[in-house]
N, C-alpha and C positions, 0 to 999 in steps of 0.2 A: 394951777391945773392947766395942762396943755389943751389947746383948742384944735379939733380935727379940721383940717383943710384939705381940699382936693387940688392937685396940681397936674397939669397936662404934661405928659412925658412921651418921648419916642423910644421904643424898645431898641436897645443896641443891636440885638441879634437879627430881628426881622423888620425893623423900621415901622412897625405898627404904632399908632398914636392912641393913647388912652389917658384916662384920668385916674389918679392913684391917691389914696389917703396918706396924709402926713400928720403924725400925731406927736411930734417932738421927740425928746430923748427916750431911750429904752431904759426906764428906771422902775425897778420892782419894789413892791412892798417887802417888809422883812419876811424871811422864810417861815413857813408853818409846817411843811412836810420834812421828813427825814432826808429826802432826796434834794432838798433845797427849794421845793415847790413854794412859791409865794402865795399870799392870800388873794392876789388880784393879777390875772393874766392879761388884763386890758392892754398894757403896753405892747403886747405881741400882735395885736390885731392889724396894725399898720406898719410894723417895723420892717417887714419884708413885702416886696411887691412881686406879683407874678403876671407875666404877659398872657392874656387869654388866647393868643394866637399861636405862639411858639413855646409857651410855658417856661420861658426864661424867668428864673426867680433870683431876686437880688434886693438888697436894701435900697438900691437905686437902679432900675432897669435901663436908664439912659446911659449908664456907664458899663464898661466891660473891656474885653480885649479879644484877640483872635483865638487864643487858647480856650477861653471860656465859651466863645461862640461855637467852637468845634465840639466841646463837651455837650452843649445844649442840643446840638443837631444830631448827636449820637442816638441810635435807636434805644439803647438801654435807658438813657436819661429820659427820653420822650415817653417810654413805657411807664416810668415811675412818676414823672412830673405831670403827665397827662392822665393819670389813673383816676377816672371820675368816681370810683367807688370810695375814695378817701376824701374827706372834707377838704375843701380848697385851702382853708386856713392852716390845716395840718400839712397838706401836700406841698405848699410853698416852702415850709421849713425843711421838710425832707429833701426837697430839690436843692435848696441852697446848701444844705449840709453835704449833699452829694458832690456839688461843684467844689466846695472847699476841700473835701477829701481828695478829689481828683487832682487838685493843684498842690496837694501836699500840706494843707493847713488843717491838721487833724484837731487842733485845739479849738479853732472856730467851728469846725464841723461837730465836735463833741458838744459844745454849748448849744449849737443850733438843734442837734438831734435830741438833746434833753428837753428843749422847749417844745419840740414836736411831740415828744412823749407826753408832756403835761397837757398839751392841747388835745391830743388824740384821746386821752383818758377822759378829759372834760366832755368831749363830744360822744362818748360811749362807743368808740370804735375799737372793739376788743382785739381783733386780729391785728389791726394797724398798731395799736398800743404795744402789743407784745413784740412786734417786729421793730418798732422804734426803740423800745427798751434794750433789746439785744444789740441793736446797731449802736446805740449810745454807749453801752458797756465797752464794746470793741474800740470805739473812737476815744473814749475817755482813758482807757488803758493805754492806747497808742500815744495820746497826748502826754500822759505822765511819763511813759517810757522815753519820750523825746526830751524830757526835762521841762515841759511846759506846764500850764495850769489852765483851768477854766473858771477863774475868778472866784474861788472860794479858798478858805484855809486848807492846807493839805489834809488835815483831819476830816474836814467836811467833804472834801473831794472824795476821799476813800470811803467815807460814810455813804455818800450818794451812790457810789458804785455798788457797795454792799447792799444798799437798799434796793437797787434795781435788780440785782441777783435774787434777793429775797422775794420781791414781787413776782419774779418769773419762776419762783419755786426752785431755784438753783441753790438749794440750801448748803450743799457742800462747799461750793465756791464762795458763797456769802460768809460762811463761818470761817473758812480759811483766811479770807481777807480781813475780817474783823480781828481774829486772833493775831495775825501777823502785824496789823496796824497797832494794836494795843501793846504788843511785845517790843516792837522795833522803833516806834516813832515817839518823839516828844510832843505831847498833845496838851492843849489848853484844858482846863478843868471841864469846861462846857463840852468840848469835843469828845473827851474821854467818857463823860457821862452819857452822851447820846450814842456813842459806839457800844457801850456796855448795854444800853437798852436795846439797841439793834441786835446785839448778840443774843439777848434773851428772846427776842421775837424769832430769831432764826432757829434757836434750839427748840422752840415750841412749834416750829413749822408753821408759823403764822405769816401768810403772804398778803394780808390786808394792808391797805393804805394806813400809815401811822403818822401821827403829828408830834411835834415837839411838846405841845401842851399835854398830850397823853403821856409822854415820857415823864414830864415833870409831875404829873398827877399820880401815876401808877408805879413809878420805879423809885 
């Protein structure tokens, strides 16, 4: 079990010095939700730092480059990363996803925005959760279109996107994706089972959080 330590670091963008938690590797427990949600989000607490002065968010705020610095100083970034109505733990993932998107790394942005979605829902931030889901969908689709991945099997990646559509009550989009995936992709038995359960939820217009355990019990 990783021990949390605090390390003094200087922000690359504004040179402010602060102490930031370091918790070891970002390793998740096995997924429990249909969108890949793990049972324990604790590894996310310290995986991204955010500077309290300029709101630069990064896995290591002592590192960066001039392109990233210019993104951080942009008014749009500042409005998002400095939005005090959103929990800081959520906001720093949104900010890092924005940086990754701006530099053309939509696969890392997609992973990060999915993490932001999980955290936002955990903290009961309804509006932010919806915004994060919709942005995650866009980034995940962009990542796949570019031939990339966000660290799941292809079946589970498409399942995660379908689940985000469903949670947003975008049932037509969710159903079309499920049907297309089941018809055109070679899937593992497990992935096909979960996609068919997802399809059932979609057809029932059920937008509630659903788990793998529920699928195994009820389908």
